[in-house]
C-alpha positions in Angstrom: -59.5 -11.3 -42.0 -60.2 -11.0 -45.8 -57.7 -9.8 -48.3 -57.8 -6.1 -48.9 -57.3 -4.7 -52.7 -53.7 -3.6 -51.4 -52.9 -7.1 -50.1 -54.0 -8.4 -53.4 -51.7 -6.0 -55.3 -48.8 -6.9 -53.3 -49.0 -10.3 -54.3 -46.6 -12.7 -52.5 -44.2 -10.0 -51.5 -45.3 -9.2 -47.9 -42.6 -6.5 -47.6 -43.8 -4.5 -50.6 -45.0 -1.1 -49.6 -43.8 -1.6 -46.0 -44.5 1.9 -44.8 -48.0 2.2 -46.0 -48.6 -1.4 -43.9 -46.7 0.3 -41.0 -48.9 3.2 -40.9 -51.8 0.9 -40.8 -50.6 -1.1 -37.9 -49.8 2.1 -36.2 -53.1 3.9 -36.9 -54.9 0.7 -35.3 -52.8 1.1 -32.1 -53.5 5.1 -31.9 -57.2 4.4 -32.5 -57.4 1.8 -29.6 -55.4 4.2 -27.3 -58.0 7.2 -28.6 -60.7 4.6 -27.6 -59.1 3.9 -24.1 -58.8 7.3 -23.4 -62.2 9.0 -24.6 -64.3 6.6 -25.7 -66.7 6.6 -22.7 -67.4 10.3 -23.3 -70.1 10.0 -25.6 -72.4 7.1 -24.7 -76.2 8.4 -26.2 -77.3 7.9 -29.6 -77.1 11.5 -30.2 -73.4 12.4 -30.4 -70.0 10.9 -31.5 -66.4 11.7 -31.5 -64.9 11.7 -35.0 -61.2 11.7 -35.9 -60.0 12.8 -39.5 -56.9 13.2 -41.3 -53.8 10.8 -41.2 -55.2 8.5 -38.3 -58.5 8.3 -40.0 -56.7 7.3 -43.6 -54.5 4.6 -41.9 -51.6 6.8 -42.3 -50.6 7.8 -38.9 -46.9 8.2 -38.7 -44.4 9.9 -36.0 -45.1 13.6 -35.8 -48.9 13.0 -37.1 -51.3 15.5 -35.3 -54.8 14.7 -34.2 -57.8 16.3 -35.8 -61.0 15.5 -34.1 -64.6 16.9 -33.5 -67.3 16.0 -31.3 -70.2 15.6 -33.8 -73.8 16.0 -32.2 -77.2 14.7 -34.0 -79.8 15.6 -31.6 -80.8 18.3 -29.5 -78.7 21.1 -28.4 -77.5 20.6 -24.7 -75.4 22.8 -22.8 -73.6 19.7 -21.4 -72.0 19.3 -24.7 -69.4 21.6 -24.1 -68.4 20.2 -21.0 -67.7 16.9 -23.0 -65.6 19.3 -25.7 -63.8 20.5 -22.6 -63.4 16.8 -21.4 -62.1 15.4 -24.9 -59.6 18.6 -25.2 -58.2 17.6 -21.7 -57.7 14.0 -22.4 -56.5 14.3 -25.6 -54.3 17.2 -25.9 -51.7 15.8 -23.5 -51.1 13.0 -25.5 -51.6 13.9 -28.9 -51.5 17.6 -28.9 -53.7 20.2 -30.1 -55.4 20.0 -33.6 -54.2 22.4 -36.7 -54.8 26.1 -36.3 -57.5 26.5 -38.7 -60.0 25.9 -35.9 -61.8 23.1 -38.3 -61.3 20.5 -35.7 -61.1 20.4 -31.7 -64.7 21.5 -31.6 -68.3 21.1 -31.2 -70.2 20.4 -34.4 -74.2 19.9 -35.4 -75.2 17.9 -38.1 -77.7 20.3 -39.2 -75.2 22.6 -40.8 -73.8 19.7 -42.4 -76.7 18.2 -44.0 -78.7 21.5 -44.7 -76.1 24.1 -45.5 -75.0 22.8 -48.8 -74.0 25.7 -51.2 -75.0 29.3 -50.7 -73.6 32.0 -48.5 -74.2 30.1 -45.3 -71.9 27.1 -46.5 -68.5 28.3 -44.9 -65.0 26.6 -46.1 -65.2 25.3 -42.4 -68.6 23.6 -42.7 -67.8 22.3 -46.4 -64.5 20.9 -45.3 -66.3 19.2 -42.2 -68.9 17.8 -44.4 -66.7 16.6 -47.3 -63.9 15.1 -44.9 -66.7 13.2 -43.1 -67.4 11.8 -46.3 -63.8 11.2 -47.5 -61.7 10.4 -44.4 -63.7 10.0 -41.0 -63.6 7.6 -38.4 -65.6 7.3 -35.1 -64.3 6.4 -31.9 -66.3 4.9 -28.9 -68.9 2.2 -28.8 -71.3 0.5 -31.4 -73.7 3.4 -30.5 -70.9 6.2 -31.8 -70.5 4.2 -35.2 -74.3 4.3 -35.3 -74.4 7.9 -35.0 -71.6 8.6 -37.7 -73.2 6.0 -40.0 -76.6 7.7 -39.8 -75.2 11.2 -40.2 -73.0 9.9 -43.2 -76.3 8.4 -44.6 -78.3 11.7 -44.2 -75.8 13.9 -45.9 -75.3 11.4 -49.0 -79.2 11.0 -49.3 -79.3 15.0 -49.4 -76.8 15.0 -52.2 -78.7 12.5 -54.1 -82.0 13.7 -53.5 -80.8 17.1 -54.7 -79.8 15.5 -58.1 -82.8 13.5 -58.7 -83.6 15.1 -62.0 -80.3 14.0 -63.4 -80.5 10.6 -61.8 -84.3 9.7 -62.6 -85.0 12.1 -65.6 -83.2 10.4 -68.3 -81.9 7.0 -69.8 -78.2 7.6 -69.8 -75.8 4.8 -68.9 -73.4 7.0 -67.4 -75.8 9.2 -64.6 -73.3 9.9 -61.6 -73.9 12.0 -58.3 -73.1 15.0 -60.0 -74.4 17.3 -57.1 -71.6 15.5 -54.8 -69.0 15.5 -57.5 -69.4 19.1 -58.0 -69.0 19.6 -54.2 -65.6 17.1 -54.2 -64.1 19.4 -57.0 -65.0 22.6 -54.8 -63.4 20.9 -51.8 -60.4 20.4 -53.7 -60.3 23.5 -55.4 -60.7 25.2 -51.9 -57.9 23.4 -50.7 -55.6 24.6 -53.3 -56.6 28.2 -52.6 -56.3 27.9 -48.9 -52.9 26.4 -49.2 -51.9 29.9 -50.9 -53.6 31.8 -48.6 -51.7 30.1 -45.6 -48.2 30.8 -47.6 -49.6 34.7 -46.9 -50.9 34.6 -43.5 -48.3 32.1 -41.7 -45.4 33.7 -43.4 -44.2 30.7 -45.0 -44.3 28.5 -42.1 -44.1 24.7 -42.9 -44.4 25.8 -46.5 -42.0 22.8 -47.7 -43.9 20.2 -45.9 -47.5 21.6 -46.6 -46.6 21.5 -50.1 -45.6 17.9 -50.5 -48.7 17.1 -48.5 -50.8 19.1 -50.9 -49.3 17.0 -53.8 -49.5 13.7 -52.2 -52.3 13.1 -49.4 -54.5 16.1 -50.1 -54.7 15.0 -53.9 -55.3 11.3 -52.7 -58.5 12.5 -50.9 -59.7 14.3 -54.0 -59.0 11.4 -56.5 -60.9 9.1 -54.1 -64.1 11.5 -53.8 -63.8 11.7 -57.9 -63.7 7.9 -58.0 -66.4 7.6 -55.6 -68.5 9.4 -57.8 -67.7 7.9 -61.2 -67.6 4.5 -60.2 -71.3 4.0 -60.0 -71.5 4.5 -63.7 -68.8 1.8 -64.0 -70.7 -1.0 -62.0 -72.2 -4.1 -63.9 -75.9 -2.6 -65.0 -78.4 -4.7 -62.8 -81.8 -3.9 -64.7 -83.3 -1.9 -61.7 -86.1 0.3 -62.1 -85.3 3.6 -61.9 -87.3 4.5 -58.8 -84.6 2.4 -57.2 -81.6 4.2 -58.4 -81.4 6.9 -55.7 -81.0 4.3 -52.7 -78.8 2.1 -54.7 -76.4 5.3 -55.3 -76.5 5.8 -51.8 -75.8 2.4 -50.7 -72.5 2.6 -53.4 -71.5 5.9 -51.7 -71.8 4.7 -48.2 -69.8 1.6 -48.8 -67.3 3.7 -50.2 -67.1 6.0 -47.1 -66.3 2.9 -45.1 -62.7 2.5 -46.7 -59.8 4.5 -46.3 -58.9 6.4 -49.5 -55.6 4.4 -50.3 -57.5 1.0 -50.0 -60.4 2.8 -52.5 -57.9 3.5 -54.9 -56.1 0.2 -54.7 -59.5 -1.4 -55.6 -60.0 0.7 -58.7 -56.4 0.3 -59.9 -56.4 -3.5 -59.1 -59.9 -3.8 -61.6 -58.9 -1.0 -64.1 -55.2 -0.7 -64.1 -53.0 -2.8 -62.2 -50.1 -1.9 -64.4 -50.0 1.1 -62.2 -49.6 -0.1 -58.9 -46.1 0.4 -58.7 -46.2 4.0 -59.8 -49.1 4.9 -57.6 -47.9 3.0 -54.5 -44.1 3.1 -54.3 -44.3 6.6 -54.5 -47.0 6.9 -51.6 -45.0 4.6 -49.7 -42.2 6.5 -50.0 -44.2 9.8 -49.0 -45.2 8.0 -45.9 -41.5 7.1 -45.3 -40.6 10.7 -45.2 -43.2 11.7 -42.8 -42.3 9.0 -40.7 -38.6 10.2 -40.5 -38.8 13.1 -37.9 -35.2 14.5 -38.8 -36.5 14.7 -42.6 -39.8 16.0 -41.6 -38.4 18.4 -39.0 -36.1 19.6 -41.9 -39.0 20.2 -44.5 -40.9 21.9 -41.7 -38.4 24.6 -41.1 -37.4 24.8 -44.9 -38.5 28.2 -46.6 -39.6 28.6 -49.9 -36.5 30.6 -50.9 -34.2 27.7 -50.0 -36.7 24.9 -51.3 -35.6 24.5 -54.9 -32.0 24.3 -54.0 -32.7 21.4 -51.2 -32.2 18.0 -51.9 -34.6 16.4 -49.6 -37.2 18.6 -51.0 -36.6 18.0 -54.5 -36.6 14.4 -54.0 -39.8 14.7 -52.5 -41.2 16.7 -54.8 -40.2 14.0 -57.5 -41.8 11.4 -55.8 -45.0 13.8 -55.6 -44.5 14.8 -59.3 -44.4 10.8 -60.2 -47.4 10.0 -58.2 -49.6 13.0 -60.0 -48.3 11.2 -63.3 -49.6 8.1 -62.4 -53.1 9.1 -61.5 -53.5 11.3 -64.6 -52.6 8.0 -66.3 -55.3 6.5 -64.1 -58.0 8.9 -65.0 -57.3 9.6 -68.6 -55.4 6.7 -70.1 -55.4 3.3 -68.5 -59.4 2.6 -68.9 -61.7 3.9 -71.5 -64.4 3.8 -68.9 -62.8 6.0 -66.5 -61.2 8.4 -69.1 -64.4 9.0 -70.4 -66.4 9.7 -67.4 -63.5 11.9 -66.0 -63.8 13.6 -69.4 -67.6 14.2 -69.3 -67.8 15.2 -65.8 -64.6 16.1 -64.3 -64.2 19.3 -66.2 -67.3 20.5 -67.2 
């Protein structure tokens, strides 16, 4: 197996970032278990069982839940609901129920993900499913399921790039990027932040402290990966291609990005553009995964109220790690590399 960017950054110390490595091993085991449990339920080329969250990101730890969706890319069929019922029956006894937001654990049709981008019909649920499909999803099942997943991802990306055709083809700037997609990535991140505040009110502070740390760490990682997914197109080596070939080349770049977990994509960018930040980024993320894998600490944070959090040693230690992670990402985006900082300043705000 070829060395990953994370492996390259680890160097000769195989124990470096052991919690990240351990979560990857556990994720592989759980995906195999999932495949054995439910991989036979969708065998046509019109549907696939897709997982999201920590398991899709190679970050599964003790206490992680399982977010999944049955995604259909074909004709409506009353039997689809029977498939969803069977998936629930097989998975919930072993992995528990998906989160209470109703974004996962249900039947989704690709039509909504592709055609309802923006506008009143693009609900928070639809946008969340679409962006997570691109930023942290993995199919479960046969090669046919993987083909369905890749086909839907490709169609969604083509929609983003086609809508951006005037900017991509209509000028000669060397820093052209898929702005339509980037705008949706930013909208997704801001929606996560707003929904975090809403959940605090709606749930009476339940699990507030743990959700606060996750927002600062794993949710921020997803956003940063999505931002880099878009701007790294402009950091590639120019190949002199005719403008007519730009759109398919951009889709290929984006598709390749969707095949990697966010941590690995971030490691690739850091290895190439800012290797001096590796410790600051991955030491703190490794500590975050260690916290999630410690059932006692995790349970403590789940029960910790907002009123008590800022006097709690465990929460303050986790918050300090999150602040350092944020500072490292800020250096990556604004200081470490002039090419990255120029693109972030040009497209990341306005």
